[in-house]
C-alpha positions in Angstrom: 111.3 105.5 94.7 107.9 103.8 95.8 107.1 100.7 93.8 103.9 98.4 94.4 104.2 95.3 92.6 101.4 93.0 91.9 101.3 89.6 90.8 99.7 86.3 90.7 97.1 87.7 88.3 95.9 85.0 85.4 93.5 82.6 84.6 91.3 80.6 85.9 88.1 78.6 85.7 84.9 79.2 87.6 85.0 78.1 91.0 89.0 78.4 91.5 91.3 79.8 93.0 94.0 82.9 92.9 96.1 84.3 95.6 97.8 87.7 94.5 100.6 89.5 95.9 101.4 93.5 96.4 105.6 93.8 97.1 105.7 97.3 98.2 109.3 99.1 98.1 110.1 103.0 98.9 107.6 103.4 102.0 107.4 102.5 105.9 104.9 99.7 104.8 104.1 99.0 108.5 102.4 102.2 109.0 100.4 102.2 105.5 96.7 101.1 105.2 96.7 99.3 102.1 93.9 97.7 99.5 93.0 95.9 96.7 90.6 97.5 94.2 89.5 96.2 91.0 88.4 97.6 87.4 86.4 95.5 85.0 86.2 97.0 81.1 83.6 100.0 80.9 83.1 99.8 85.1 84.2 102.3 87.9 87.4 101.1 89.7 86.1 99.7 93.1 87.5 98.6 96.1 87.6 94.8 97.4 89.2 94.7 100.6 91.5 96.4 102.3 93.5 96.4 105.7 95.0 98.7 107.8 97.6 99.1 109.2 96.8 97.4 112.6 95.7 94.9 110.8 91.5 95.4 110.3 90.2 94.5 107.6 87.0 95.4 105.3 85.2 93.7 102.2 83.1 94.3 99.6 80.1 92.9 99.6 80.5 91.1 96.4 83.5 89.1 98.0 82.6 88.6 101.6 83.2 84.9 102.2 85.1 84.5 99.3 88.0 86.8 99.5 90.9 86.9 102.3 93.0 90.1 102.9 96.4 89.8 104.6 99.9 91.3 105.0 103.0 90.5 106.1 105.1 93.7 107.7 107.8 91.6 107.6 108.0 91.0 103.9 106.4 94.6 103.4 103.5 92.4 101.1 100.0 92.5 101.0 98.2 89.2 99.5 94.3 88.6 98.3 93.0 84.9 98.4 90.5 84.4 96.2 88.8 81.3 96.6 85.2 80.3 94.6 86.0 83.0 91.5 83.3 83.8 89.5 83.3 85.4 85.9 81.9 88.7 87.2 85.6 89.1 89.4 87.5 89.3 86.0 89.0 92.5 86.6 92.5 94.4 86.5 93.0 93.9 90.2 95.1 96.9 91.5 97.1 97.7 95.1 97.1 100.8 97.1 99.0 102.0 99.9 97.4 104.9 101.6 98.7 107.0 105.0 97.0 110.4 105.5 97.6 112.4 102.2 99.4 110.0 100.3 98.5 107.6 98.5 100.2 105.2 96.0 99.4 102.8 93.1 100.2 100.0 91.5 100.3 98.7 87.8 97.6 96.2 88.0 97.4 92.7 87.3 94.8 91.0 85.2 92.6 88.3 86.8 90.2 86.7 84.4 87.3 83.9 85.4 86.2 81.9 82.6 85.8 78.6 81.3 
């Protein structure tokens, strides 16, 4: 059974930092491309950052220079380090694992940026 379990969300003040983690099980993690998506109320889900099996990274323009995606294949975990958070970063953040036609999603973790 495939599971992607996100953690690390919460309430943070503007300008603060959070680190999200996504622990994967039931897949051969090292061959999967991993991504973080987010969905704010009333908006479509959007890609925030992705990292390939070869550790090439890609970021949405809105988070470039503030967010960093990384992976630890030994721990089957992908991370999203978020700095200089803004109220517009408030959303549910989802982890995604993709390998050819196979794709899996986590249950999401809420990130709220507010004073």
